[in-house]
C-alpha positions in Angstrom: 59.1 30.5 -13.1 55.6 31.9 -14.3 55.5 35.9 -13.8 52.9 36.0 -10.7 50.8 39.0 -12.3 49.8 36.1 -14.7 46.8 34.3 -14.3 47.1 30.6 -15.1 44.0 28.1 -15.4 44.0 24.4 -16.3 40.3 23.1 -17.7 40.7 19.0 -16.9 38.1 17.6 -19.4 37.3 13.5 -19.9 39.9 13.4 -23.3 41.2 17.4 -23.7 43.0 19.5 -21.1 43.5 23.4 -21.9 45.9 25.2 -20.2 46.1 28.8 -20.8 48.0 32.5 -19.7 45.7 35.6 -19.3 46.8 38.9 -17.5 44.6 41.5 -16.7 45.1 45.6 -18.9 44.8 48.6 -16.8 41.4 48.9 -17.0 40.7 45.6 -16.0 40.3 43.6 -19.1 41.7 40.5 -19.9 44.5 39.4 -22.3 45.2 35.8 -23.4 48.8 35.6 -23.8 49.0 32.0 -24.6 47.1 28.6 -24.5 47.6 24.9 -25.7 45.0 22.1 -26.1 46.7 18.4 -25.2 44.7 15.3 -26.0 44.2 12.2 -24.2 44.0 8.9 -26.2 41.4 6.1 -25.0 38.1 5.8 -23.9 37.4 8.6 -21.8 34.7 6.5 -19.4 37.7 4.5 -18.6 38.3 5.9 -15.3 41.3 3.4 -14.4 43.5 5.0 -16.9 42.5 8.7 -16.9 44.9 9.9 -14.1 48.2 8.5 -15.8 47.2 10.1 -19.1 46.1 13.1 -17.2 49.7 13.7 -15.7 51.2 13.3 -18.9 48.8 15.7 -20.5 49.4 18.3 -17.4 53.4 17.8 -17.9 53.0 18.5 -21.6 51.0 21.8 -21.0 53.7 22.6 -18.3 56.3 22.3 -20.6 54.5 24.2 -23.4 53.2 27.1 -21.3 56.2 27.5 -19.4 53.6 27.2 -16.1 56.7 25.8 -13.7 55.5 26.6 -10.0 53.2 28.8 -10.7 49.6 28.8 -9.0 46.8 27.6 -11.3 42.9 27.9 -11.2 41.5 24.8 -12.7 37.6 23.5 -13.5 36.8 20.1 -13.1 34.0 18.0 -15.4 30.4 18.7 -15.0 29.8 14.7 -14.7 32.6 14.5 -11.2 30.4 16.8 -9.3 26.8 16.4 -7.9 25.0 19.4 -8.5 21.6 20.1 -6.7 19.6 23.1 -6.7 17.3 23.7 -4.2 14.9 26.2 -2.9 15.2 27.3 1.0 12.6 28.7 3.3 12.5 32.4 4.0 15.9 32.7 6.3 18.3 35.1 6.9 22.0 35.7 8.4 23.9 32.6 10.0 20.6 30.4 9.6 21.0 30.5 6.0 24.2 28.3 6.5 22.4 26.0 9.0 19.5 25.2 6.4 22.0 24.7 3.9 23.9 22.4 5.5 20.9 20.4 6.7 19.7 20.6 2.8 23.3 19.1 2.0 23.2 16.4 4.2 20.0 15.3 2.7 20.6 15.2 -0.7 24.2 14.9 -1.5 24.3 11.3 -1.6 27.2 10.5 0.1 28.5 10.9 3.5 29.2 14.6 4.1 32.5 13.6 5.5 33.5 12.2 2.9 33.0 14.9 0.3 34.2 18.7 -0.4 31.2 20.8 -0.8 29.8 24.2 -1.2 26.8 26.3 -2.2 26.0 29.9 -3.6 22.3 31.9 -3.6 21.2 31.7 -7.6 18.4 34.1 -9.3 16.9 36.8 -7.3 18.4 38.2 -4.0 15.6 39.1 -2.7 13.4 36.0 -3.7 10.3 35.0 -1.1 12.1 31.4 -1.1 15.5 31.8 -2.3 17.3 29.3 -4.4 21.1 27.7 -4.1 22.9 25.6 -5.8 24.6 22.5 -3.9 27.9 21.1 -5.5 29.8 18.3 -3.8 32.3 16.4 -5.1 34.4 12.9 -2.8 36.8 13.9 -1.4 39.5 11.5 -2.3 38.5 12.3 -6.3 39.4 15.7 -5.8 42.6 15.2 -4.1 43.7 12.6 -6.9 42.8 15.5 -9.5 44.8 18.0 -7.2 47.9 15.4 -6.5 48.2 15.2 -11.1 48.5 19.2 -10.8 51.3 19.0 -8.1 53.2 16.1 -9.7 53.1 18.7 -13.1 54.9 21.1 -11.4 52.1 23.4 -10.5 50.1 24.8 -7.3 46.2 24.5 -7.3 44.9 28.1 -6.1 41.5 27.1 -6.5 38.8 24.7 -8.3 35.5 25.7 -9.8 33.1 23.8 -11.6 33.3 23.8 -15.8 29.3 24.2 -16.2 29.6 27.6 -14.0 32.9 28.7 -15.3 31.1 28.8 -18.7 28.4 30.9 -17.0 30.6 33.6 -15.9 32.4 33.4 -19.6 29.0 34.0 -21.0 28.1 36.9 -18.7 31.4 38.3 -19.2 31.5 38.1 -23.2 27.7 38.8 -23.8 26.5 41.5 -21.7 23.9 42.2 -24.3 22.0 39.2 -24.3 19.0 39.9 -22.5 17.0 37.1 -23.7 17.0 33.6 -22.4 19.8 31.3 -23.5 21.0 27.3 -23.2 24.8 26.5 -23.6 25.1 23.3 -25.1 28.8 22.2 -23.9 29.7 19.0 -26.1 32.1 17.3 -23.8 34.0 13.7 -24.3 32.2 12.0 -21.9 28.9 14.1 -21.4 27.5 17.0 -22.2 26.7 20.2 -19.7 23.3 22.6 -20.0 23.8 25.9 -18.6 20.6 28.0 -18.9 20.9 31.5 -18.4 18.0 33.7 -18.1 19.3 37.4 -16.7 20.9 36.7 -13.1 19.1 33.2 -13.2 21.4 30.3 -13.7 20.4 26.2 -13.8 22.5 23.5 -15.2 22.5 19.9 -15.7 24.8 17.1 -16.9 24.0 14.7 -19.5 26.0 11.5 -20.2 26.3 11.4 -23.5 28.8 12.8 -24.8 31.6 12.9 -28.2 32.6 9.0 -26.5 28.8 7.9 -27.2 28.9 9.0 -31.1 32.8 7.4 -30.9 31.5 4.2 -29.6 28.4 4.0 -32.0 30.8 4.3 -35.2 33.2 1.6 -33.2 30.1 -0.7 -33.0 28.5 -0.4 -36.1 31.9 -0.9 -38.4 33.7 -3.0 -35.8 36.5 -0.7 -35.5 38.7 -0.2 -32.0 37.8 3.1 -29.8 40.7 4.5 -31.4 40.2 3.8 -34.9 36.5 4.9 -34.6 37.8 7.9 -33.1 39.8 8.3 -36.3 37.4 8.2 -38.6 35.1 10.5 -36.8 37.7 13.5 -36.7 39.0 12.9 -40.3 35.7 11.9 -42.3 32.6 12.5 -40.0 29.7 15.0 -40.3 26.0 14.9 -39.2 23.8 13.7 -42.0 21.4 16.4 -42.7 17.8 15.3 -42.1 15.1 15.2 -45.0 15.7 14.9 -48.6 19.0 16.1 -49.1 21.6 14.1 -51.1 24.0 11.9 -49.5 27.5 12.0 -49.7 29.6 10.6 -53.1 31.6 7.9 -50.6 28.9 5.5 -49.4 31.1 5.0 -46.7 31.0 8.5 -45.5 27.8 8.6 -45.8 27.2 5.6 -43.9 29.3 7.3 -41.3 27.4 10.2 -41.5 24.3 8.2 -40.5 25.7 6.6 -37.6 26.8 9.8 -36.3 23.1 11.4 -36.6 21.1 8.5 -34.9 24.0 8.9 -32.1 23.3 12.7 -31.9 19.5 12.1 -32.0 19.7 10.4 -28.9 21.5 13.7 -27.3 18.9 16.0 -28.9 16.1 13.6 -27.0 17.7 14.4 -23.7 18.7 18.1 -24.8 14.7 18.3 -25.2 13.5 16.5 -21.7 16.0 19.0 -19.9 15.0 22.3 -21.3 11.0 21.1 -20.7 12.4 20.0 -17.1 13.7 23.5 -16.6 10.5 25.0 -17.6 8.2 22.4 -16.0 9.9 22.0 -12.7 11.9 24.7 -12.1 9.6 27.5 -14.0 12.1 28.7 -16.4 11.4 30.1 -19.9 12.0 28.7 -23.0 15.3 29.2 -24.3 15.7 31.9 -27.3 19.3 31.4 -28.5 21.5 28.2 -28.5 25.0 28.6 -28.1 27.4 25.5 -28.9 31.1 24.9 -26.5 33.3 22.1 -26.1 35.1 19.8 -28.1 31.9 18.4 -29.5 31.0 21.6 -31.2 33.7 21.3 -33.8 32.0 18.1 -35.8 30.8 19.7 -39.2 27.0 19.7 -39.1 26.4 20.2 -35.7 25.1 23.6 -35.6 22.7 22.7 -38.7 22.1 19.7 -36.8 20.6 21.7 -33.4 18.9 24.3 -35.3 16.8 21.5 -37.1 16.1 19.7 -34.3 15.3 22.9 -32.1 13.9 25.2 -34.2 15.9 27.6 -32.3 18.8 30.2 -33.9 22.1 28.2 -32.6 25.8 29.9 -32.9 29.2 28.8 -31.9 29.9 30.1 -28.1 32.4 32.7 -28.5 34.6 33.4 -24.9 37.1 35.7 -26.7 34.4 38.2 -27.4 35.9 40.3 -24.5 39.1 38.8 -24.2 41.6 40.9 -25.6 44.5 38.3 -27.7 47.8 38.9 -27.1 50.4 39.8 -30.0 52.5 36.5 -29.3 48.9 34.6 -30.0 47.7 33.4 -33.6 44.2 35.3 -33.3 42.7 32.8 -36.5 43.5 30.1 -34.8 42.6 31.2 -31.3 38.9 32.1 -33.0 38.9 28.3 -34.6 39.7 27.5 -31.1 37.2 29.6 -29.1 34.5 27.3 -28.7 36.4 25.2 -26.5 38.0 28.0 -24.3 34.5 28.7 -22.6 36.2 27.1 -19.4 39.3 28.6 -19.4 38.2 32.3 -19.3 35.9 31.8 -16.8 38.3 30.7 -14.7 40.5 33.6 -15.8 37.6 35.6 -14.2 37.9 33.8 -10.9 41.4 34.5 -11.1 41.2 38.1 -11.6 38.8 39.2 -9.3 34.8 38.8 -8.5 32.5 36.7 -10.9 28.4 36.5 -10.8 29.0 32.6 -9.4 32.2 31.8 -7.4 31.5 28.1 -6.2 34.6 26.6 -5.4 35.7 23.4 -3.9 38.4 23.3 -2.1 40.8 20.1 -2.3 42.8 19.4 1.0 46.2 20.6 0.2 44.7 24.0 -0.9 43.1 24.6 2.6 46.2 23.7 4.5 47.8 26.0 2.0 45.4 28.9 3.2 45.2 28.2 6.0 49.0 28.7 6.8 48.8 32.0 4.4 46.2 33.5 6.8 48.5 32.4 9.9 51.0 33.6 8.5 51.1 37.6 10.0 50.3 35.8 13.4 53.0 34.0 13.2 55.7 36.6 11.7 54.4 38.8 15.0 55.0 35.8 17.2 58.2 35.2 15.8 59.3 38.8 16.8 58.3 38.4 20.2 60.1 35.2 20.5 63.2 36.5 19.0 62.4 39.8 21.9 62.1 37.0 24.4 65.3 35.1 23.2 67.2 38.4 23.8 66.3 38.9 27.1 66.3 35.1 28.2 70.4 35.4 26.5 71.1 38.6 28.8 69.6 36.4 31.8 70.9 33.2 31.3 74.5 35.0 31.0 74.1 36.6 34.4 72.9 33.1 35.5 76.1 31.1 34.6 78.3 33.2 36.3 76.2 32.4 39.4 75.8 28.9 38.5 79.8 28.5 38.1 80.3 29.9 41.7 77.7 27.1 43.2 79.3 24.6 41.2 82.8 25.4 42.7 80.9 25.3 46.2 79.4 22.1 45.6 82.4 20.4 44.2 84.6 20.9 47.2 81.0 19.7 49.3 80.9 16.9 47.0 84.5 15.7 48.0 84.1 15.7 51.7 80.5 13.9 51.2 82.2 10.7 49.2 84.5 9.9 51.9 80.7 9.1 54.0 79.7 7.7 51.0 82.6 4.7 51.4 81.9 4.3 54.7 78.3 3.7 53.7 78.9 1.4 51.0 81.1 -0.5 53.2 78.3 -0.9 55.5 76.0 -1.8 53.0 78.1 -4.6 51.8 78.1 -6.1 55.5 74.4 -5.7 55.8 73.7 -7.6 52.5 76.2 -10.5 53.5 74.4 -10.6 57.6 70.8 -10.8 55.4 71.9 -13.8 52.9 73.0 -15.7 56.4 69.9 -14.9 58.0 67.7 -16.2 54.9 69.7 -19.5 55.4 69.0 -19.5 58.8 65.3 -19.0 58.1 65.1 -21.3 55.2 66.4 -24.1 57.1 64.2 -23.3 60.3 61.3 -23.4 57.9 62.1 -26.8 56.6 62.9 -28.5 59.5 59.3 -28.3 60.8 58.1 -29.2 57.1 57.6 -33.0 58.1 56.3 -32.0 61.3 53.4 -30.0 59.7 53.0 -32.6 56.7 52.0 -35.6 59.4 50.0 -33.3 61.7 47.7 -32.5 58.1 47.9 -36.1 57.5 46.3 -37.0 60.9 44.0 -34.1 60.8 42.7 -35.7 57.3 41.1 -38.9 58.8 37.4 -38.6 59.3 36.9 -42.3 60.5 38.9 -44.9 62.1 38.1 -47.1 58.9 41.5 -46.5 57.6 45.0 -46.3 59.0 48.7 -46.0 56.9 51.6 -48.5 57.5 54.0 -46.8 55.4 54.5 -42.7 55.0 57.6 -43.0 51.8 59.2 -39.6 50.2 59.7 -40.4 46.6 62.3 -38.4 44.2 61.9 -38.6 40.4 59.9 -41.8 41.6 62.6 -43.4 43.5 62.4 -44.1 47.0 64.3 -41.6 49.3 64.8 -44.3 51.7 66.1 -47.4 51.1 66.2 -48.3 54.2 62.2 -48.5 54.1 62.5 -50.8 51.3 64.6 -53.3 52.5 62.4 -53.1 55.9 59.3 -54.0 53.9 61.1 -57.4 52.5 61.2 -55.9 48.7 64.1 -56.0 47.1 65.8 -52.2 46.5 65.5 -52.8 42.8 62.2 -53.3 42.9 61.0 -51.0 45.3 62.5 -48.1 43.0 60.6 -49.9 40.3 57.2 -50.1 42.2 58.0 -46.6 42.9 57.9 -45.4 39.4 54.9 -47.5 38.5 51.2 -46.7 38.9 49.7 -48.0 42.4 48.2 -51.4 42.3 49.7 -52.1 38.9 52.7 -54.1 37.6 56.0 -52.3 37.9 56.8 -50.4 34.8 60.2 -50.4 32.8 62.6 -47.5 32.5 60.4 -46.3 29.4 57.4 -45.5 31.3 55.7 -42.1 31.9 58.2 -40.0 34.2 56.6 -40.0 37.8 56.4 -36.1 39.5 59.7 -35.0 40.7 58.9 -35.1 44.6 55.9 -37.3 45.7 55.1 -38.5 48.8 53.7 -42.3 49.0 51.2 -43.9 51.1 50.8 -47.0 52.0 48.2 -48.5 54.3 44.7 -50.7 55.1 41.2 -50.1 55.4 38.5 -52.0 57.0 36.1 -53.9 55.4 33.0 -51.3 55.5 29.7 -50.8 53.8 31.3 -48.2 51.2 34.2 -50.3 50.5 37.3 -49.0 48.8 35.2 -45.5 48.3 36.7 -44.2 51.5 40.2 -44.9 50.1 39.2 -42.3 47.3 37.3 -40.1 49.8 40.5 -39.6 51.6 42.7 -39.2 48.6 40.3 -36.2 47.7 40.5 -34.6 50.5 44.8 -35.1 50.7 44.8 -33.4 46.9 43.3 -30.0 48.2 45.8 -30.1 50.7 48.6 -27.1 50.6 51.4 -29.9 50.5 50.3 -31.4 47.3 50.0 -30.3 43.9 46.4 -30.5 43.1 46.9 -28.9 39.8 48.8 -32.2 38.8 46.1 -34.5 40.6 42.8 -32.7 39.2 39.7 -35.7 38.6 42.3 -38.1 37.8 42.6 -40.1 41.1 42.9 -43.6 39.6 46.1 -42.8 38.4 47.3 -42.0 41.7 45.3 -44.0 44.5 44.7 -48.3 44.1 42.9 -50.0 46.8 41.8 -53.6 46.8 38.2 -54.9 46.7 37.1 -55.3 49.8 34.9 -58.2 49.3 36.3 -61.3 51.0 34.4 -62.1 53.7 36.7 -64.0 55.5 39.3 -60.7 55.5 39.1 -58.0 58.0 41.1 -55.2 56.2 42.6 -54.4 52.7 45.5 -52.8 51.3 45.8 -49.4 49.4 48.6 -47.7 48.0 48.3 -43.8 46.5 51.3 -41.7 45.5 50.8 -37.7 45.8 52.9 -35.1 44.0 53.9 -33.0 46.6 54.0 -29.2 45.4 57.8 -28.2 46.7 61.3 -30.1 46.9 62.3 -32.2 49.9 65.7 -31.0 50.3 67.8 -28.2 51.6 70.4 -26.9 49.8 72.8 -24.6 51.8 74.0 -21.7 50.1 77.5 -20.8 50.6 78.2 -17.8 52.7 80.8 -15.0 51.0 83.2 -14.1 54.1 
């Protein structure tokens, strides 16, 4: 398990992940106890493979540095964070935060609730128009990085930005630098420019880095990214400009020229950024250039920038103010110093205050900090709870004794009341039987009056004396329930049943015909010749269909299915036949329910 006095830091680069363990002396100086750098293969611009490779690299570092369950500060690459320097109107106090939040909503290119952001005043503290630097990162991206850190067995303590960590490391390691300077941090996927002018800070990220050089090599020589990267590291250097003798190996000479061309593009971006800093930010031209990052190790880079910028260029050494522990190879640490700037800046964050203390807080870290803030209150609450529990236990023991006494008295009373409950249960059973008998009688009375109400309803629907019924016949399942009526009509009983299943006015149907309604009322009769003809029959059928006795939802607009009438066009006839069959809403049978005795 990691020593709690140690300061554990990680730099999550695009192609290299650096890790280190620092400590502080009694005087407050930093001590580098151990460090490691893990490489990630593949093109750093392919985001899909970064997280799995990052997890593997973090696990490798955790094993080598023995960081199990340690709390770490780590830095995220500059190109993953939106950075904007904004000048504010002259405001102070609480209004400053309100103005900054307004500017953040205006400048951050994402919905403010989808990012994790922070700000800090930069430059002169008493300036008329204070300047702040806004930083924001998509919450999902930051949380994914934090998940990889925790998956490797470590716990995030805080998150810084690589350019800001470099600024803090420079201010710590170069306290004697009193002229304007710029750090060119050559990363794999992008390059960070950090302008330092006294207490003033300005940064910008350029999306040209070591991977750009590797891609140019691969395109020129037809190599994959991995092979091109190997060629760059094994044989590559930046070709010298002017009349300088080329390398004796033509292949190496050609390789160096490709690298120089790619670096020329980077130089152009650096020059434009310097001009922007001078013209738009009011900064002074840099007098010194410091090279940092993994790309600074490429041979000839220092000479290239010195030639192009016409300024003194040197390697950034963040270990100037850091003691190196005896267990660390000092020579190796000195050779890797240009790649350790972010780690030193992060160690300063973990050790105490720094010139710039911007921080992006993942959701998991925010929850941990919130829990830590609440811990004292929770401890006090637990003590109060235990005190309350002690008082409660004493109270409830006394109450238990009284409850037991009451239970004994209640059980005696319950035995007495149980006898009354049995008598009431017998009376309830008798009442249920009587209710069943009464319900049957009520139903019988209602059913007895069914035909009286139905015939009264039919009689009340006649609007004139042009029509009258000759047969009112109930049907069940399409068959007559009054076979005597069929005999009296002179139709054989079988034919009457077939006629009952047929549509009125049509030929009798076979058993395979459409099934009729379960209960119907067949109405046969005559209508007198009139100007409207058989329409008087259909008008009556429409009125009857709306009656409470008939299933109007089945009849609907299909009267032709249920009504058939002869056409009244013969001059020598006084009346014409009609036949209608209307489905009933309710059954016509009464089945008595057996009464239990």
